[in-house]
BAFI-3210 file (N, C-alpha, C; in Angstrom, 3 decimals, decimal comma, padded with zeros to 6 digits):
// residues 178
n [1|2|3|4|5|6|7|8|9|10|11|12|13|14|15|16|17|18|19|20|21|22|23|24|25|26|27|28|29|30|31|32|33|34|35|36|37|38|39|40|41|42|43|44|45|46|47|48|49|50|51|52|53|54|55|56|57|58|59|60|61|62|63|64|65|66|67|68|69|70|71|72|73|74|75|76|77|78|79|80|81|82|83|84|85|86|87|88|89|90|91|92|93|94|95|96|97|98|99|100|101|102|103|104|105|106|107|108|109|110|111|112|113|114|115|116|117|118|119|120|121|122|123|124|125|126|127|128|129|130|131|132|133|134|135|136|137|138|139|140|141|142|143|144|145|146|147|148|149|150|151|152|153|154|155|156|157|158|159|160|161|162|163|164|165|166|167|168|169|170|171|172|173|174|175|176|177|178]
n.u [001,096|000,617|002,057|000,360|001,544|004,453|007,773|010,787|014,041|013,973|015,137|015,809|016,325|017,413|018,268|020,029|020,982|023,167|024,331|023,593|021,544|021,000|017,989|016,528|017,754|017,988|015,515|013,396|010,609|007,916|004,482|001,491|-001,971|-004,267|-002,008|000,096|002,781|005,049|007,490|010,592|012,888|015,255|014,698|014,699|015,760|014,276|011,698|009,187|009,568|009,816|006,893|005,872|006,860|005,703|003,258|003,835|004,341|006,459|008,317|009,341|011,493|012,827|013,524|013,775|012,893|014,984|015,880|014,552|011,542|008,200|005,216|001,965|-000,924|-000,209|000,335|002,583|003,577|005,169|005,340|002,753|000,237|-000,204|-002,595|-003,728|-002,647|-003,818|-006,542|-005,857|-004,516|-006,263|-008,318|-007,829|-005,282|-004,228|-003,309|-002,569|-001,283|001,733|001,385|-001,464|-002,384|-000,867|-001,939|-005,033|-007,263|-007,755|-009,597|-011,782|-014,298|-014,474|-016,136|-016,733|-014,239|-013,852|-016,132|-015,450|-013,359|-015,174|-017,294|-015,794|-014,301|-016,124|-018,253|-020,446|-023,594|-024,300|-025,574|-025,648|-022,950|-022,397|-023,870|-022,377|-019,997|-020,502|-020,675|-018,140|-017,062|-018,345|-017,080|-014,317|-014,590|-015,369|-017,869|-020,618|-021,035|-018,712|-018,655|-019,100|-017,031|-014,143|-010,565|-008,910|-010,204|-010,048|-008,437|-005,062|-005,127|-007,532|-007,699|-006,313|-007,753|-009,378|-008,091|-007,618|-010,167|-010,919|-008,926|-009,659|-012,171|-012,787|-012,193|-009,794|-007,271|-005,182|-003,661|-001,341|000,673|002,109]
n.v [-000,853|002,015|004,589|007,719|010,313|010,638|011,699|011,958|012,818|015,407|018,795|021,917|025,400|028,662|032,095|034,736|037,909|037,274|034,987|031,771|029,646|026,493|025,073|022,627|019,588|016,726|015,399|012,447|011,008|008,706|008,447|006,915|006,476|007,902|007,441|009,341|011,536|013,296|015,940|016,959|019,215|021,684|025,188|027,011|024,534|023,540|022,421|023,888|024,981|022,434|022,014|023,675|023,390|021,073|022,215|023,735|026,369|027,709|030,406|031,853|034,321|034,222|031,466|027,991|025,035|022,828|019,936|016,654|015,047|015,124|013,344|012,859|010,877|009,572|011,450|013,661|016,146|018,473|018,767|019,574|021,675|025,240|025,557|023,566|022,604|024,515|023,807|021,623|022,570|023,193|021,646|018,990|018,580|020,248|023,326|023,986|027,132|028,432|030,947|033,119|035,455|036,366|034,817|034,783|036,908|040,262|041,930|040,736|038,774|035,866|033,863|034,309|033,391|031,013|030,159|030,773|028,324|026,192|027,082|027,511|024,871|022,990|023,609|024,688|026,335|029,423|029,292|026,950|026,704|028,431|027,016|024,732|025,840|026,593|024,186|023,552|025,477|024,984|022,288|023,318|024,546|027,065|029,879|030,515|033,115|033,982|033,554|035,789|037,711|039,545|039,065|040,403|040,439|038,604|036,379|035,072|032,034|031,615|032,289|030,816|028,214|029,277|028,983|026,071|025,213|026,002|024,814|022,110|022,592|021,242|018,541|017,487|015,024|014,992|016,791|019,518|020,714|023,522]
n.w [-000,077|-000,768|000,745|002,405|002,468|001,104|001,263|-000,538|000,055|000,406|-000,385|000,415|000,353|001,264|-000,108|001,553|003,021|004,410|002,794|001,514|002,875|003,916|004,259|004,775|004,245|002,807|003,710|004,433|004,517|005,503|005,713|006,317|005,823|008,601|010,105|012,693|013,144|014,293|014,336|015,175|016,618|017,277|017,414|014,137|012,759|010,681|010,404|010,253|007,752|006,310|006,538|005,000|002,530|001,800|001,483|-000,815|-000,427|-000,135|-000,486|-003,590|-004,763|-001,427|-001,107|-002,292|-003,339|-003,733|-004,641|-004,933|-003,643|-003,292|-002,714|-002,603|-001,886|-004,074|-005,958|-007,583|-005,711|-006,172|-009,050|-010,037|-011,611|-010,355|-010,124|-009,618|-006,946|-005,629|-005,149|-003,849|-001,290|001,896|001,459|000,585|002,002|004,794|007,060|010,174|011,132|012,232|013,606|014,504|013,825|011,695|010,063|009,892|008,214|009,223|008,496|008,040|009,625|011,879|011,594|008,567|007,506|008,146|006,670|004,285|003,067|002,947|001,308|-001,216|-001,606|-000,682|-002,068|-000,523|-000,059|001,459|003,845|004,466|004,847|006,461|009,266|009,260|009,977|012,489|013,865|013,824|015,299|017,670|018,324|018,834|021,052|021,043|021,449|020,228|019,565|018,678|015,540|014,863|015,576|015,276|014,354|016,032|018,129|019,775|022,360|022,107|022,298|021,672|018,914|017,816|018,009|016,281|013,893|013,773|013,564|011,134|009,391|009,979|008,461|005,891|006,211|005,567|004,425|005,201|007,879|008,517|011,393|012,381]
ca.u [-000,249|001,283|001,990|-000,427|002,632|005,938|008,997|012,434|015,422|013,934|016,403|015,243|017,554|017,440|019,031|019,821|021,971|024,677|024,669|022,529|021,183|020,342|016,925|016,339|018,830|017,858|014,824|012,802|009,507|006,596|003,097|000,640|-003,391|-004,348|-000,797|000,804|003,952|005,940|008,738|011,210|014,066|015,268|014,248|015,480|015,930|013,614|010,240|007,919|010,183|009,509|005,536|005,677|007,092|004,626|001,969|004,135|004,335|008,030|008,463|010,633|012,557|014,229|013,423|013,488|013,144|016,317|015,635|013,617|010,290|007,053|004,074|000,544|-001,912|000,275|000,419|003,916|002,988|006,278|005,038|001,517|000,049|-000,504|-004,190|-004,351|-002,128|-004,984|-007,430|-005,567|-004,617|-007,247|-009,068|-006,905|-004,059|-004,363|-002,155|-002,610|000,069|002,106|000,824|-002,711|-002,271|-000,646|-002,765|-005,865|-007,605|-008,256|-011,087|-012,930|-015,098|-013,840|-016,999|-016,685|-012,853|-014,239|-016,899|-014,573|-013,424|-016,384|-018,017|-014,863|-013,999|-016,980|-019,409|-021,606|-024,221|-023,639|-026,205|-024,736|-021,441|-022,540|-024,214|-020,969|-018,870|-021,131|-020,419|-016,738|-016,856|-018,371|-015,768|-013,269|-014,848|-015,868|-019,216|-021,976|-020,869|-017,249|-018,464|-019,175|-015,930|-012,702|-009,315|-008,005|-011,113|-009,961|-007,276|-004,283|-005,877|-009,059|-007,571|-005,457|-008,896|-010,323|-007,047|-008,002|-011,266|-010,335|-007,989|-010,781|-013,476|-013,018|-012,039|-008,420|-006,807|-003,490|-003,497|-000,144|000,437|003,221]
ca.v [000,078|003,444|005,821|009,056|011,078|010,158|012,933|011,440|013,513|017,099|020,051|023,501|026,661|030,334|033,205|035,232|038,492|036,465|034,055|030,782|029,124|025,367|025,053|021,166|018,645|015,032|014,801|011,328|010,210|008,089|008,539|006,398|007,205|007,466|007,657|010,565|011,973|014,577|016,369|017,237|019,651|023,014|026,201|026,825|023,110|023,442|021,631|024,724|024,899|021,229|021,508|024,906|022,645|020,190|022,914|024,613|027,599|028,425|031,970|032,145|034,081|033,912|030,022|027,151|023,591|022,305|018,595|015,915|014,576|015,281|012,905|012,935|010,082|009,140|012,650|014,396|017,766|019,397|018,859|019,849|022,888|026,061|025,670|021,970|022,699|025,491|022,530|020,408|023,158|023,283|020,467|017,579|018,853|021,577|023,270|025,069|027,783|028,742|032,254|033,194|036,859|036,374|033,714|035,474|038,144|041,151|042,598|039,646|037,924|034,393|033,228|034,365|032,806|029,661|029,615|030,416|027,149|025,204|027,749|027,548|023,627|022,005|024,018|024,716|027,759|030,347|029,064|025,214|026,828|029,092|026,002|024,121|026,974|027,024|023,002|023,583|026,259|024,302|021,611|023,783|025,326|028,806|030,063|031,131|034,526|033,654|033,614|037,143|038,376|039,771|038,240|041,414|040,985|037,317|036,012|034,146|030,944|031,279|032,702|029,227|027,310|029,101|028,191|024,837|025,102|026,382|023,582|021,264|022,514|020,410|017,132|016,763|013,602|015,519|017,959|019,977|021,779|024,290]
ca.w [-000,112|-000,960|001,835|002,292|002,113|000,755|000,997|-000,576|-000,250|000,138|-000,210|000,386|000,725|001,305|-000,562|002,628|003,163|004,735|001,807|001,033|003,993|003,860|005,409|005,119|003,788|002,500|004,534|003,793|005,213|004,736|006,291|005,901|006,176|009,803|010,925|013,166|012,904|015,025|013,678|016,627|016,429|017,768|016,324|013,004|012,178|009,024|010,660|009,515|006,128|005,346|006,218|004,289|001,233|001,278|000,874|-001,930|000,059|-000,137|-001,072|-004,278|-004,239|-001,724|-000,905|-003,131|-003,183|-004,833|-004,978|-003,653|-004,452|-002,551|-003,183|-001,468|-002,246|-005,277|-006,746|-007,397|-005,241|-006,871|-010,403|-010,301|-011,787|-009,281|-009,681|-008,728|-005,792|-004,748|-005,073|-002,575|-000,106|002,334|001,078|000,899|002,925|005,469|007,999|010,988|010,830|014,037|014,261|013,589|013,651|010,364|008,933|009,915|007,825|010,205|007,965|007,925|010,564|012,065|010,617|007,365|007,536|008,488|005,613|003,054|002,411|002,597|-000,069|-002,140|-002,035|-000,620|-003,034|000,465|000,044|002,619|004,913|004,732|005,750|008,517|009,716|009,426|010,663|013,757|014,048|013,898|016,575|019,144|018,069|019,291|021,895|020,803|021,586|018,922|019,090|017,662|014,348|014,542|016,004|014,575|014,938|016,971|019,378|020,307|022,766|021,286|022,326|020,912|017,611|017,481|017,947|015,165|012,964|013,762|013,137|009,173|008,914|009,868|007,864|004,615|006,525|005,206|004,405|006,301|008,502|009,315|012,557|012,960]
c.u [000,816|000,964|001,044|000,311|003,957|006,831|010,095|013,468|015,310|014,982|015,612|016,252|016,987|018,410|018,905|021,018|023,477|024,782|023,375|022,506|020,435|019,271|016,638|017,258|018,498|016,396|013,798|012,036|008,554|005,564|002,128|-000,903|-003,314|-003,297|-000,406|002,257|004,377|007,269|009,461|012,766|013,910|014,899|015,228|015,835|015,131|012,428|009,376|008,322|009,525|007,769|005,201|005,948|006,506|003,283|002,343|004,276|005,590|008,035|009,583|010,351|012,017|014,484|013,559|013,873|013,764|016,230|015,020|012,463|009,165|005,821|002,887|-000,382|-001,614|000,309|001,805|003,566|003,917|005,792|004,018|001,262|-000,460|-002,099|-004,786|-003,888|-003,390|-006,169|-006,854|-005,193|-005,816|-008,335|-008,773|-005,914|-004,294|-003,457|-002,662|-001,352|000,205|001,616|-000,303|-002,869|-001,849|-000,953|-004,325|-006,309|-008,390|-009,525|-012,031|-013,470|-014,572|-014,764|-017,059|-015,318|-012,882|-015,198|-016,354|-014,263|-013,996|-017,062|-016,960|-014,873|-014,928|-018,090|-020,784|-022,190|-023,939|-024,469|-025,886|-023,433|-021,343|-023,076|-023,078|-020,063|-019,013|-020,587|-018,935|-016,454|-016,799|-017,316|-014,843|-013,383|-015,110|-017,220|-019,422|-021,175|-019,708|-017,221|-018,554|-017,908|-014,763|-011,507|-008,825|-009,193|-010,969|-008,636|-006,421|-004,767|-006,866|-008,518|-006,716|-006,514|-009,646|-009,446|-007,619|-009,374|-011,405|-009,712|-009,172|-011,758|-013,822|-012,770|-011,110|-007,888|-005,557|-003,846|-001,799|-000,143|001,852|003,506]
c.v [001,102|004,514|007,334|010,514|010,562|011,543|012,116|012,450|014,980|017,911|021,365|024,429|028,044|031,008|034,156|036,380|038,072|035,271|032,939|030,047|027,571|024,979|023,458|020,698|017,368|014,774|014,147|010,639|009,166|008,360|008,036|006,974|006,605|007,437|009,167|010,542|013,451|014,872|016,849|018,083|021,162|024,017|026,372|025,465|022,924|022,752|022,753|024,760|023,550|021,267|022,839|023,872|021,826|020,854|023,647|025,633|028,381|029,538|031,999|033,072|034,583|032,314|029,604|026,008|023,196|021,078|017,995|015,799|014,555|014,670|012,647|011,884|009,755|010,255|013,429|015,990|019,027|019,795|019,393|021,425|023,927|025,731|024,486|022,128|023,729|024,570|021,790|021,338|023,465|022,350|019,393|017,541|020,270|022,155|024,337|025,849|028,371|030,187|033,105|034,166|036,981|035,684|034,414|036,641|039,311|041,836|041,691|039,036|036,664|033,678|033,041|033,427|031,560|028,944|029,744|029,068|026,130|025,775|027,400|025,985|022,634|022,610|024,384|026,170|028,143|029,858|027,601|025,708|027,530|027,755|024,760|024,739|026,860|025,588|023,059|024,554|025,794|023,093|021,982|024,580|026,874|028,763|030,783|032,444|034,802|033,985|035,023|038,363|038,405|039,179|039,005|041,244|039,694|037,391|035,291|032,500|030,638|031,647|031,359|028,239|028,080|028,619|026,743|024,932|025,129|025,311|022,719|020,968|021,688|019,050|016,613|015,707|013,664|016,265|018,368|020,486|022,199|024,473]
c.w [000,113|000,339|001,260|001,647|001,734|000,428|000,915|-001,048|-000,532|000,361|000,076|000,760|000,273|000,811|000,823|002,116|003,386|003,793|001,975|002,462|003,573|004,863|005,748|004,114|004,240|003,747|003,626|004,806|004,993|006,092|005,773|006,512|007,535|010,710|011,525|013,059|013,414|014,347|014,734|016,275|017,080|016,777|015,576|012,566|011,161|009,376|010,218|007,918|005,597|005,306|005,026|002,671|001,149|000,582|-000,098|-001,572|000,309|-000,981|-002,210|-004,904|-002,603|-001,419|-002,261|-002,774|-004,350|-005,227|-003,918|-004,324|-003,103|-002,855|-002,139|-002,154|-003,866|-006,025|-006,494|-007,409|-006,192|-008,288|-011,016|-010,600|-010,500|-008,932|-009,061|-007,230|-005,082|-004,577|-003,674|-001,255|000,490|002,377|001,399|001,967|003,650|006,513|008,991|011,304|012,692|014,639|013,662|013,262|012,124|009,419|009,026|009,261|008,962|009,567|007,768|009,436|010,581|011,253|009,472|006,917|007,681|007,447|004,757|002,328|002,025|001,667|-001,403|-002,476|-001,819|-001,683|-001,982|000,094|001,444|003,950|005,629|005,485|006,424|009,607|010,020|010,178|012,286|014,377|014,785|015,105|017,866|018,965|018,726|020,664|022,210|021,191|020,252|018,376|018,091|015,965|013,946|014,969|014,932|015,068|016,166|018,474|020,221|021,037|021,864|021,056|021,530|019,556|017,027|017,163|016,716|013,815|012,687|013,125|011,115|008,737|008,974|009,110|006,843|004,930|005,527|005,276|005,381|006,835|009,105|010,236|012,396|014,226]
res [m|q|p|l|l|r|i|d|n|l|d|v|q|f|h|t|q|e|g|i|h|q|a|v|r|g|l|s|l|r|l|g|e|g|e|t|l|g|l|v|g|e|s|g|s|g|k|s|v|s|a|l|a|v|m|r|l|i|p|n|p|p|g|k|i|l|g|g|s|i|s|f|n|g|r|d|l|l|t|l|p|i|e|e|m|r|r|i|r|g|n|e|i|a|m|i|f|q|e|p|m|t|s|l|n|p|i|h|t|c|g|d|q|i|m|e|p|l|i|l|h|q|g|l|s|k|k|a|a|q|e|r|a|l|e|l|l|t|m|v|g|i|p|r|q|g|l|r|e|y|p|h|q|l|s|v|g|i|r|h|r|v|m|i|a|i|s|l|s|c|n|p|k|m|l|l|s|d]
***
């Protein structure tokens, strides 16, 4: 049986003012459906960069995936057209980003941000998306009024819960947590 995620010999580097920084070197791993994997390492060891590489969110420039392969559900993510990657992100692979204030849009309510992937990826009506958003908020322990609140009105912990609700909204096959 093929793994859900297969990374072979991944290399990622960044060009900085100080020169070239090798952020990830030779990462290989396999993750089967239903399995959990934790990458452990000190700050700056490449954990976040590895997750961003899977999502194909490495900013180029200054970053670049130099080599290796990333296969998800039998598809080579590094060769997919960007439109196909957009369909995969949030729908099949979701990510809980490390800092919710840079991930959440300050001019949209939390409810709108939870509903967006449901409408875009799942084709739900606004009413159905709102009902699902309420379910997700309840699941992560946020009261109903959280739908109408903006990120700046919430504590850091509650913003993280909103990010979790967004990430779980489309029932992804794989969830990355930074």
